[in-house]
C-alpha positions in Angstrom: 97.5 163.8 139.5 100.2 161.2 139.8 103.3 162.2 141.8 105.6 159.3 140.9 107.0 158.1 137.6 105.4 154.7 138.1 102.0 156.3 139.0 102.2 158.4 135.7 102.8 155.2 133.7 100.0 153.4 135.5 97.6 156.3 134.7 98.6 156.1 131.0 98.1 152.4 130.9 94.7 152.7 132.6 93.5 155.4 130.1 94.6 153.2 127.2 92.7 150.2 128.6 89.7 152.2 129.4 89.4 153.5 125.9 90.0 150.0 124.4 87.3 148.5 126.8 84.9 151.2 125.9 85.3 150.4 122.2 84.8 146.7 122.8 81.7 147.2 124.9 80.2 149.6 122.3 80.7 147.1 119.5 79.1 144.3 121.6 76.1 146.5 122.3 75.7 147.4 118.7 75.8 143.8 117.5 73.4 142.7 120.2 71.1 145.6 119.2 71.1 144.4 115.6 69.8 141.0 116.7 67.2 142.5 119.0 65.8 144.9 116.4 65.7 142.1 113.8 63.6 140.0 116.3 61.4 143.0 117.1 60.6 143.6 113.4 59.9 140.0 112.8 62.9 139.4 110.5 63.8 135.9 111.6 66.4 135.3 108.9 68.1 138.6 109.6 68.2 137.8 113.3 69.7 134.4 112.7 72.3 135.9 110.4 73.3 138.6 113.0 73.4 136.2 115.9 76.8 134.6 115.3 78.6 138.0 115.1 77.0 139.0 118.4 77.9 135.7 120.1 81.5 136.0 118.8 81.8 139.6 120.1 80.4 138.6 123.5 82.8 135.7 123.8 85.8 137.7 122.8 84.8 140.5 125.3 84.6 137.9 128.0 88.0 136.4 127.0 89.6 139.8 127.2 88.1 140.4 130.6 86.1 143.4 129.4 82.9 141.8 130.7 82.5 138.9 133.1 82.2 135.5 131.6 78.9 134.7 133.3 77.5 138.0 132.0 78.5 137.0 128.5 77.1 133.5 128.9 73.8 134.9 130.2 73.5 137.4 127.3 74.3 134.7 124.7 71.8 132.3 126.2 69.0 134.9 126.2 69.8 136.0 122.7 69.8 132.5 121.3 66.5 131.8 123.1 65.0 135.0 121.7 66.1 134.1 118.2 64.8 130.5 118.4 61.6 131.5 120.2 
């Protein structure tokens, strides 16, 4: 438990950020999963339609610092390659 006023505030801020980051990561995972399941089931058009939303979500997560920019770039590259392949 925090013992100082500033430490209490820091704990509140960290909790807020943790919850926000969790939501962003969860959304990214869901959108990526939509693309992957469309590829698996052979629905090329559905995969191509779902791809821009997933790419946008990954880019925004990287911009916000929720995930590393190289991780986002790698995931985007692999998704695009899978959809085009």
